[in-house]
C-alpha positions as CSV (number, residue, x, y, z in Angstrom):
1,M,-182.4,124.8,179.7
2,S,-181.3,128.1,178.5
3,L,-178.5,128.7,176.0
4,L,-176.5,130.4,178.7
5,A,-176.6,127.3,180.7
6,L,-175.4,125.1,177.8
7,R,-172.6,127.4,176.7
8,P,-170.0,126.0,179.2
9,L,-170.8,122.5,178.1
10,L,-170.3,123.4,174.5
11,V,-166.9,125.0,175.2
12,K,-165.6,121.9,177.0
13,Q,-166.8,119.7,174.2
14,R,-165.0,121.8,171.7
15,Q,-161.8,121.8,173.7
16,L,-162.1,118.0,174.0
17,S,-162.4,117.7,170.2
18,L,-159.5,119.8,169.5
19,T,-157.2,117.8,171.9
20,L,-158.3,114.6,170.3
21,L,-157.7,116.0,166.8
22,R,-154.1,117.1,167.8
23,C,-153.3,113.6,169.1
24,S,-154.5,111.9,166.0
25,V,-152.5,114.3,163.6
26,S,-149.3,114.6,165.4
27,P,-147.8,111.1,164.5
28,L,-148.3,111.8,160.7
29,P,-145.1,113.9,160.1
30,S,-142.9,111.3,161.8
31,L,-144.5,108.6,159.8
32,N,-143.9,110.6,156.6
33,R,-140.3,111.1,157.6
34,R,-139.7,107.4,158.2
35,Y,-141.4,106.5,154.8
36,A,-139.4,109.1,152.9
37,S,-136.1,107.9,154.7
38,G,-136.9,104.3,153.8
39,R,-137.6,105.1,150.2
40,A,-134.4,107.1,149.9
41,E,-132.4,104.2,151.3
42,K,-133.9,101.8,148.8
43,Q,-133.2,104.2,145.9
44,S,-129.6,104.7,147.2
45,S,-129.2,100.9,147.3
46,S,-130.6,100.5,143.9
47,S,-128.3,103.2,142.5
48,R,-125.3,101.5,144.1
49,S,-126.3,98.1,142.6
50,L,-126.6,99.7,139.1
51,A,-123.3,101.5,139.4
52,A,-121.6,98.3,140.5
53,G,-123.1,96.5,137.5
54,G,-122.0,99.2,135.2
55,D,-118.4,99.1,136.5
56,R,-118.1,95.4,135.7
57,T,-116.6,95.2,132.2
58,D,-115.8,91.5,132.4
59,V,-119.4,90.4,132.1
60,S,-120.3,89.3,128.4
61,T,-123.3,91.0,126.9
62,D,-123.5,88.5,124.1
63,V,-126.4,86.2,124.9
64,R,-126.5,84.4,121.5
65,P,-126.2,80.6,121.4
66,I,-122.7,79.3,121.2
67,G,-123.4,77.5,117.9
68,E,-124.4,80.8,116.3
69,R,-121.2,82.5,117.6
70,V,-119.0,79.7,116.2
71,K,-120.8,79.9,112.9
72,E,-120.3,83.8,112.7
73,N,-116.6,83.4,113.7
74,T,-116.1,80.8,111.0
75,K,-117.7,83.1,108.4
76,T,-115.5,86.0,109.5
77,A,-112.4,83.8,109.1
78,S,-113.5,82.8,105.7
79,Y,-113.9,86.4,104.6
80,M,-110.4,87.2,105.9
81,G,-109.1,84.2,103.9
82,V,-110.7,85.5,100.7
83,I,-109.4,89.0,101.2
84,L,-105.8,87.8,101.9
85,L,-106.0,85.6,98.8
86,G,-107.2,88.5,96.6
87,V,-104.3,90.7,98.0
88,G,-101.8,88.0,97.1
89,V,-103.1,87.5,93.6
90,T,-103.2,91.3,93.0
91,G,-99.6,91.5,94.1
92,I,-98.6,88.8,91.7
93,L,-100.4,90.5,88.8
94,F,-98.8,93.8,89.7
95,Y,-95.4,92.1,89.6
96,V,-96.0,90.4,86.3
97,V,-97.2,93.7,84.7
98,F,-94.2,95.6,86.1
99,W,-91.9,93.0,84.8
100,E,-93.5,93.0,81.4
101,L,-93.4,96.8,81.1
102,F,-90.1,97.8,82.6
103,S,-87.7,94.8,82.5
104,S,-85.4,94.9,79.4
105,N,-85.4,91.2,79.3
106,S,-89.2,90.8,79.2
107,P,-90.8,89.3,76.0
108,N,-92.6,92.6,75.4
109,N,-89.4,94.7,75.4
110,I,-87.4,92.1,73.4
111,Y,-90.2,92.3,70.7
112,S,-90.1,96.2,70.7
113,E,-86.4,96.4,70.4
114,A,-86.2,93.8,67.6
115,L,-89.2,95.5,65.7
116,E,-87.4,98.9,65.7
117,R,-84.2,97.4,64.5
118,V,-85.9,95.6,61.7
119,K,-87.9,98.7,60.7
120,E,-84.6,100.7,60.3
121,E,-83.0,98.0,58.2
122,A,-82.6,99.3,54.6
123,R,-82.9,95.9,53.0
124,V,-86.1,95.3,54.8
125,K,-87.5,98.7,53.6
126,D,-86.5,98.0,50.1
127,A,-88.1,94.5,50.2
128,L,-91.4,95.4,51.9
129,G,-91.8,99.1,51.3
130,A,-91.9,101.7,54.1
131,P,-93.6,102.5,56.4
132,I,-93.4,99.1,58.2
133,K,-95.5,98.0,61.0
134,G,-95.4,94.9,63.2
135,Y,-97.9,92.7,64.9
136,G,-98.2,89.3,66.6
137,E,-100.5,86.3,66.2
138,E,-104.1,86.9,65.2
139,S,-106.6,85.8,67.8
140,R,-110.2,84.6,67.1
141,R,-111.4,88.2,67.3
142,G,-108.8,89.4,64.8
143,R,-106.6,91.0,67.3
144,R,-102.8,90.9,66.7
145,T,-101.4,91.7,70.2
146,H,-99.9,88.3,71.2
147,V,-96.3,87.7,70.1
148,A,-95.4,84.1,70.0
149,H,-92.4,83.2,72.1
150,T,-91.0,80.4,74.1
151,K,-88.2,80.0,76.8
152,Y,-86.1,76.9,77.3
153,V,-83.0,75.8,79.0
154,K,-80.1,74.0,77.4
155,D,-76.9,72.9,79.2
156,G,-77.9,75.2,82.1
157,V,-78.3,78.2,79.9
158,E,-81.6,80.1,79.3
159,Y,-82.8,80.9,75.8
160,I,-85.7,82.8,74.5
161,R,-87.1,82.2,70.9
162,M,-89.6,84.6,69.3
163,Q,-91.5,85.0,66.1
164,F,-93.7,88.0,64.9
165,Y,-94.8,89.6,61.6
166,I,-94.1,92.8,59.8
167,Q,-95.9,94.4,56.8
168,G,-95.0,97.2,54.3
169,F,-97.2,98.7,51.7
170,R,-95.8,96.1,49.2
171,N,-95.1,92.8,50.9
172,R,-95.2,90.9,54.2
173,A,-92.6,89.0,56.1
174,T,-92.0,87.0,59.3
175,V,-89.3,87.9,61.8
176,H,-87.5,85.1,63.7
177,L,-85.1,85.7,66.5
178,E,-83.4,83.8,69.4
179,K,-81.5,85.2,72.3
180,R,-79.1,83.6,74.9
181,K,-78.9,84.7,78.5
182,T,-75.4,85.7,79.5
183,D,-73.6,85.4,82.8
184,S,-74.4,89.0,83.6
185,G,-78.1,88.4,83.2
186,S,-78.7,90.1,79.9
187,Y,-79.6,88.6,76.5
188,D,-77.5,88.5,73.4
189,Y,-78.7,87.7,69.9
190,R,-78.1,84.2,68.6
191,Y,-79.8,85.1,65.4
192,L,-82.3,87.7,63.9
193,F,-83.5,87.4,60.4
194,V,-86.5,88.3,58.2
195,Q,-88.2,85.7,56.1
196,L,-90.0,87.4,53.2
197,D,-93.4,85.9,52.1
198,H,-92.6,86.4,48.5
199,N,-89.1,85.0,48.7
200,P,-88.9,82.7,51.7
201,Y,-85.7,80.9,50.8
202,N,-83.6,84.1,50.8
203,P,-83.9,85.6,54.3
204,I,-82.5,89.0,55.3
205,I,-80.0,88.1,58.1
206,L,-79.4,90.9,60.6
207,E,-77.7,88.7,63.3
208,D,-76.1,85.3,63.3
209,N,-73.8,84.6,66.3
210,R,-74.5,81.0,66.8
211,L,-71.0,79.8,65.6
212,Q,-69.2,82.2,68.1
213,Q,-71.4,81.4,71.0
214,D,-71.4,77.6,70.5
215,A,-67.6,77.7,70.2
216,M,-67.1,79.7,73.4
217,H,-69.4,77.4,75.5
218,S,-68.6,74.1,74.0
219,A,-65.9,71.5,75.0
220,P,-62.7,71.5,73.1
221,G,-63.1,69.7,69.9
222,G,-66.9,69.4,70.4
223,S,-68.1,72.5,68.4
224,T,-70.4,71.8,65.5
225,A,-71.5,74.0,62.7
226,P,-74.8,75.8,63.3
227,Q,-78.0,74.5,61.5
228,P,-79.3,76.6,58.7
229,F,-82.2,78.8,59.3
230,L,-84.6,77.2,56.8
């Protein structure tokens, strides 16, 4: 056969092939659209689920065992107790320091006031030799910062008794004092005297109000003479 006779057959075969190809390709866009739509719906559903989970704030994220959580809570409570105890102790220390430094009735201020009075006494200057310095009890390390004192209550009245030392360039001496708390809350001297180391039986008496105080606060006819210092 000649090529001219085969040409119509080739043209028909080509048209048939194109028709078949269009039929096989045409469903693909719709399938892609359905696939994309389903995927978008799944993503939207997942996003809504995550958003709902994020909005819930009542769900605990602590996945530790309950024993471990109880142990940690107990430890936290113990730490809080220690902190509160430290704050309480610090407050007490501040109160004690404040009272010792600023209260006129504290042992430290009673000692300072008595020392200044003794240092200004002419008889003490003559016996010991100026300048005069004062100090408390000697510790094991040789420090002289502690002033011996004691407080006691007798017949409902509070007393404070104290002893410290003074030294001049010639001699040394011991200072003895006792104060009585009045109704107003202040302290008045019952006695204040200086006992010289080189002449202990002839003290220098600066205050001796025992007879007057005992007479004012004793029952009628019940007053007694005060005891001697030494």
